[in-house]
N, C-alpha and C positions, 0 to 999 in steps of 0.2 A: 815259694815259686819255683825254685830249682828242683825241689822234690817232685812237684807236679810234672814239670818238664821231663824229668828223668823217667818217671813212670810212663808218661805218654810216649817217650822215645822207645822204652822197652816194649810197650804194647804194640807200637807201630812195627818195630822190628820183628816181634813175634808173629804178627799178622802177615808181614811180608814173607817170613820164612814158611808159614803154613801155606800161603798162596803159591809160592814157588814149588813147594812139595806137591801141592794139589795139581799144579800145571804139569809137573813132571810125571806124576802118576796117571794123569789124564791122557798124556801123549800115547799114541798107539805104538808101543814098542814092538820090534820084530823078533824073530826066533834067535837072533844073535845076542839078545840081552841075556846076561848071565855068563857069557863066555869071556874069560879074561884075555887081554891082549897085552903081552909084555913089551911089544915094540910099537913105537908111534908111527913108524913108516913101514908099510907092508906091500910086497909085490905078489900078486896072485895071478894064477892061470886057470882057465876053465875051457871045456869043450863046448863049442856052439856051432851048430850046423856042420858037425864033423870036422871042425877046424879048431886048433888051439888058439885061444884069444887071451890077451893079457891086460891087466890094469894095475895101477898102484893106488894105495890108500894112505892118506895122512890123517892121523887122529889128533884131535885137540889136546893140549897139554893137561886139561882138566878131565880127560876121558875116564869114565868109570863104566863098568859093564852093566850097571843097574839103571843108568839114565839114558832114555832115548834121545839121540842127537839129530838135528837137521843134517841133511847131506846134500852136497853140491857136486854134480858130475860135470867135469870140464873137458870139452872136446877140442883137441889140437887142430891146427891148420894143416894144409897139405905138406907132404914131404917132411913129416915131423913125427913126434911121439908124445905121449902124455907127460913124461917128465920134463920135456922142453917147455910145454905149455905151463906147467907148474912154475918153472923157473922164470919164465917170461912175465907172467901175470903177478907172481908173488902172492897168489891167492892163499897159499898155505900159511902165510905169516899170521901171527896172532892178531895183528891190528886189523886184519880183514876177516878172519874166520876162527876167532878164539873159541867159539862154542859150536863149531860145525865139523863134520867129517867131510874131507875132501877126497874125491875120487877122480882118477885120471886114466881113462881107457886109451888103448892103442888101436889105431885103425890099421887095416890090412894094407901092406905096401905103403904105409905112411899117409893113407887117405881114408875118407869116408864116402859112403855111397851117395850117388846123385850126380857126380861129375862124369864126364865122358872118359876120364882117365881112371876112374875107380875100378878096383879089382874084384869087388863083390857087389851084389845087387842090393837095392834098398831093402828088400825083404830080409836078406841075410843080416845086414847090419842092424835092422830093427829087432830081429830075433836075438842078436848079441846083446842089445840093450836090455831086453827082457831077461835073458839069462844072467847078465851082470847084476841086475836088480835082485834077482833071486839069490845069487851067490853072496853078495855083500850083506843082504838082509839076514842071511843065515849065519853070518860070521860076526857081524857088528851090531851094536844096539842103536837102531835107527828109528827116528820118529817118522812113521809112514805118511803122516800128513804134511811133512815138510821136506820133500825131495825136490831138488831144483836142477836145471841144466843151463850151462853157458858154454860158449865156444867161440873160436876165432876163425874168420875166413870160411874155408870149406867146412870146418867144424861148426861154425856158426850157422852155416847153411843146413848142416845135418841136424842141429838143434831145432831148426824150423821144421824139418822133415818129421822129427819126432812129435812136435807140437801139432802137426797136421794129421797125425795118425791117432784115431780115437782110442785104440786099444793100448798102445804104448804111451802115448802122450797123457792119457788119463791117469797115469801113475805119478805125474809130477804136479807140483803146486804152481810153478811159474817158470818162465824161460827168459834168457837174456843173451841173444846172439850179438856178436860184435864184428863189424866189417863183414857181415854175412854175405856169402855167395849163394843165393837162393835158386839153385838150378832146378829144384823140384817144385818151385812155387813161382813160376814166371808167367808171362802172358798166355802161354799155351796150356799150362798145367795148373794154374791157381784154383780152378773150379774143383780140382780133385782134393783140395785141402778140407778135411773133415775133423775139426777139433772135438775133443771129448765133451767139452762144455763151453758155455758162453756166459760171461766173459772168461777167457783164458789169459791170465796176466802175461804180458810179453813186453820186453824193453829191448831196444836196439841202439847201438852206438856205431856211428859211421863217420868217416872223414870225407869232407866235401872235395878233397883233392886226391882221393884214392885212385891211383893209376892201375890197380889190379882188379878191384871190384868197383867199377865206376858208379858214382852216386846216381847218375842218370841212366844206368843200365846199359844193355848192349851185350856184345859177345865177350865172354870172359874166358879164362884159361880152360874151364871145364864145361862150357856150354853157355846158353843164353841166360842172362840175368835180368831181373826186372829193375826198373827205376825204383829207388828206395821210397820216394813219395807215393808211387803207385802201390808198392807192396804194403806200405803203412795203411793206405786206403782200403786194401782188402781186409787187413786185420781189424780196421775200424768197423767194417761191415760185419765181419764174423763175430766181433765182440759186442755188437749192438751199441757202439759208441756214438754219442751226440757230437757231431762235428761242430755244431754251433757253440758248444761249450768248451771247445779245445782252447787251451792256453799255451802261449809261446813266450818263454822268458829268454831274452838275449843278454849275454854277458861278455866280458872281456872285449870291450869295444866292438861288439857285434860279431865276434868270431865264433862264439858258442851259442847254440840255439837248443833249448830244452822244450820239447812239445809234450803236453800231457792231455790225455783224453779222459772224460768220465764215461764209463760204459755201464749202462743200467744204473745201479746204485753204487757202483764201485769206482771211486775216484782213483785215477792213475793206473788203471788196469792195462792201458796201452801208453807207452812212453817212448820217446826218441830223443837221443842226443846227437846233434850234428856239430862237428868242429870243421869250419870252412877250410882251414889251411892244413888239415891233417891228412896224411897219406894212409897207406895200408899197414896199420900197426895196431897194437893194443894201446889204447889211450892211457897215458900215465904221466904224472908230474915228475917222475924220476926216469932216467934213461933205462931202457930195457932192450932185450935182444931183438924183438921185432922192429923197434924203432931204428936200431943200428942197421939191420938188414935192409930196411926201406930207405935208409939215408935220412931219417927223421930225427928231430930233437924232441925232448919232453914237451908235452902239451899242457893245456890249461886244466884239464880234468883228470880225475883218477877213476878209470872204469871199474877197477876192482872194488873200490869203496861204493861207488854208485850202484853196482850190481848187487852187492851184498845187502845194502840198505833196501833196495827194491825187493829182494827175496824176503827180507825180514817182515815185509808188510803183508805177505800172503801165505795162507795155509790152505791146503786142499780141502774142499768141503766134503 
């Protein structure tokens, strides 16, 4: 009996190894595959629209140049840089991104396009994303079918701007803005949103007590923002979601609400997490910099884990 179990275990392990190898070989690797990377943290610069732009890269501890890895691009909030977003969210820690390449670009003047205080146009920042994708694909071994974008505040708003652009947004598998200030997708401009495909997976996290990017919308620091339920309704339409099959799970004595839509045949292609008593910060069960800046305490949910789990569910068709 033990011999049979041992043989079965060996067979199962062998099959699992072959399956993992097949999955790795099937992944669409980029031109950067085969280039060795002696450092796990890299800071790079490139010229985009005649301007020097910068971004940092964190490689997983198991990185090898022969294996295509998923990549997550994280966009910081206003008056900030990519390295601060990395420190605030802790997304580079193995518990969140052990098998992913993390990328943290820097906005011009500490901001992203779309706000009235932005120093560059939407077209210029979208071109930067295109150039950034080309640059890191050429240097690192990336799984082209598994590139994702997340961001906080105005960075979250810019993630939505990318998602609404068919050419640039079509390069990504899924999107996850947090506390997003959706200046380019408000009551006046939402009809201009033209995603590359439908459904286009998107998840948003927001505090019901956000005093900077109000849950009910209105005038924000950089322009007019939509009410988050209204914005979700637009994405439900864009993604062909069945509102009658929407599910809402309440937890933590009714303080946390997780809404999930089924869009076509894709369950969970649109999701929203609302924390009633949370302000303008990155949701975390551990104190972080944005919570301190907003005078907040740790909250019930860990956005970094929620977002990574969401990304793991989707691959670009």
